[in-house]
N, C-alpha and C positions, 0 to 999 in steps of 0.2 A: 692743850687749844686757847691763844688767846683771846682776848675780851672785847679787840679787832676783828679778829676771823669766826667767832660768835655772834657777834651782832653782825655780821655780812651773811654771815646764811642764815638766821632770823631772815634778813631783811628779804634774802633770796627765792623762803622756803613762800614768808609773805607776797613775792612777787607770782609765782606760781603759783599760786591760790588763784581757783575760776572764780570771773566775774560775770553770774550767768544774770541774762535779764527779768527784777525781782516782780512779779504779780499776783495782785491781792486771791485767793483762795475762796470761788463762793462769795464775796465780795465781802467778807469779813480778814480782816490782817490786823487788826486790835489786838489777839491774842486767843489763843486755841478753844471755843467757848460755841460750842452746835448750835448752842440754844440762838446763838446769834449772828449764824448766816443766814446769809439771804433775807438781809432785810433795811427798810431804805435808814434807822439812822443811824444801824453801822455798817452801811454806805456812806453816805457822808465822811462817817469819824474816821474810818478808813480813805479817804479819798483828801484830806485835809491833812495827812498825816508828814513831816517834814523832816527830813538827814540834812544835818552840815546847811542849814539854808534853801534846799531841792527838793522837791517831792519827793516823799522816799519810793512810790511808788515806779514804775516803771510799763506800768497796767494794771489787768485786774478783770477776770474772769466772775461769770455770775450766769449762774443755772435758767434754764427754762425749764419750764414744767405743763402739758397740755395736759387737762383735766379734760380723760374722756364726757365721763358725766356731763360735765357743765359747758362743753366743747368753750373753754375757756384759754388761756397762756399766762399762768403766773412763773413769776418772778418768786421762785420756790425750790428748796428740795429736792421737800415731797409734801404729805397734803396732813403731817405731823403738825403744823406746823399755821402759821396764819396761809391764808388763801384769798384774800384779797386786794394783796396787791398784782398789779399787772405786768409781763415786762417791758413792756413800752412807760409804767410809772420811771425802773430804771432805768429806763434809758432815758430817759426827761433830764436825773438824777445825773450822771455822767454827762449827756449833754452841756448840762446846763456848768457844769466842774468845768466842761471842758475853753466855753464861750466867755467864763471868771479869768484865764489862765491861760497868760501867754507860755509861760512855760510849762507842759502839764506831766511831764513826767522827764523824771527823774535820768534820762538819758539825754533831754534836751532836743532829740530826734526826729522820736515815733511814739505814739502811743498806743499800745498795745489793749485794744479789747476782745476778749475771746467768750464765748459764748456759753455755755453746755446746755446742748439736747438730752433729757430727763428720757431711758426707755419708753418706761413704764404710765402708765397713764389715769394709773387706778393706785391704791395702796401695796398692793401684792405687785409683787416684779414679774409675772407671768401675766399678768396682761397686759399689751403691746399695742404699739401702734398698730392700728388699720390702717390698709391706703390711701383712704381720704384726712386718715385723723397726721398721718407723716405730710402731706401737702400743705394743709390747715398750719401744722406749723414751724415746716421752713416761711409761708408764706407770713407769720409773728414774729420769727426768725427775723429776714428780711424786714419787716416792718421796722423794729429795735436798731435797726440795721440804719436803716434808713433817718432820723432818729437823731442819733449820734453823729451819723455818715455827714449833716448838712451842721451842726457847729463845725467839727473837724473845716469844715472847708469856709464858711467863713470869715476862719481864725486861720485856717490858713495849716494845720496842723496836719504831720504827714502822719495814717494811725493804718495798722494790721487789724483785720476782723479776722481772725479763727473763733467755728466752728466744732466744738468738740464733743465724741457722743461714742458710749459699746454698741448705736447701735448701728452700721454700715448702710440698714436702705433708708437712712435719715439723707445720711451726706450724697447717696445716692440722690435721693429729689431733691435734698439743696441744688446739691455739681448742673442737675435740667433745670436748675427757673432760672431763667434770660436776664434775671435780675440781679442774679446773683454770679451770674457770667461779668454782665455790664461792669461790674462795683470795681473789678481787677484791670479796666481799665481808665480808669478814672486818676488824673493827678495824685500822686501821692498816696493813692491806696494800696493794700497789700491785703490778700487775703490768702487765707489757710484749711483745708481741711485736716483734722485731728484723730483719730483711732483713739478713742480712749481703754487702755489693758492693762486697765489696774491691777489684777490680780487673780493668779491661776484655783483660788477659792470655790466661783461658782458659777453656777451654769450661765449667767445671764449677759458673759465679762469672753467677749468674742477672742475669735483668733486673727490674729495677725492676715489669714492667709481668706478669712474673712470678707478682707476688706480687699480683694483680689482685682477688682475694677472698681474703684473706686483711686483715683489719682489723690496718695498721700503727700500731703508735706508734711506731717508730724506726726509722734507719738507720746502718750500720756501717759509715765509710768508709776506707781508706786517704790522706791526701794525697796522695800524686806524682796519682793519679786524679782529685782533684774536679775539678768545672768546676764555671761557675759556670751553663749550664744545668740540670746534676747541682740543685747545692742548687736550685734553683729548681721545678725540680719535686717535692723534697720539700718548698721549704717551703708550694705549696699544697697537700697534703697536713695539712701541717699534724704532721708527723711532727719530733722531735727528732733533732739529728744523732746524730751515739758515730765519733769519731780513735781510728785508733791509729795504731800504728807498731812494732816491731820497738827501735832505738832514736830516741834522745831525738836532734831535729836542729835544726841554726837555720831548713833549709828547714818542718819539724815542730810549729816553736814560731810561724813565722812562718804556718803556718797554723788553726792557732787562735784570732789574729787575724783572721787575713783569716776565717772561716769562720766564727768562736765557735759551737762544738759544744758541748751540754750537761753531756755527759762525755768524758774521755779516759782514754783504754785505756793507760799503757803501763807495760813493764818496768823502773821507773827510775824512784819517786816520787819521791824525796828530789830528784831533780836539776830534775822538773817541778814541787814547790813554791817548790824557789826560783827558779825560775823566774816564777813565778806574784807572787809577794811582792817578786823584782826593781823 
């Protein structure tokens, strides 16, 4: 093969590489260190990252945890780290970022804001929400969304709000709330309901059928556990794919090429950007 032909093959391969939307996983995409997941200093650093003079991110994903014993809504993955930061504190930080930037996302068209509703309300995964706690958690999410939406509205940013969870009832309660329903009627606002079906090894992970009466828009998966049959089931329902993994690896990159998700949640935005451009 001539040098010119080889260069053409390489160029065509690069053109074929997927270019998913890059979202920050657990508000931490400066490096795969779970000790810094869902904390405000790392959230600020993650949002401040740039790539080729543009924001490195298309959006961000944060965790929200309803602490049942104290009836508080936390910006937290669980109770093993700090419990003094509220979901509204994180929302205010993101709102300030939107207010301070004329172009808040790499894509230049829309900012993507995902929020996870953690299913448990205590240390144990078996301690799930009561009906009242699902309502309280939905209110918490909507209050945080209101803070971010007000900033996007002020700056004229188009924005997508997505809520993901492994608790189908959490999405049912949220979807029935008039405040959630009203969001999608606002100009420039898109809403997503997302099933978190991340692994087959735990009893707390739901099956797709558990969401039968939820009008899903997307499903989150881990590359280690995606299969052709699952992908086809998701496609048959018109669901967008969201890939996440703690550490970017050759396997997770290969999964992006194989499954072609619309979104990728990453703890290393700069590495993912370089891989997309390679």
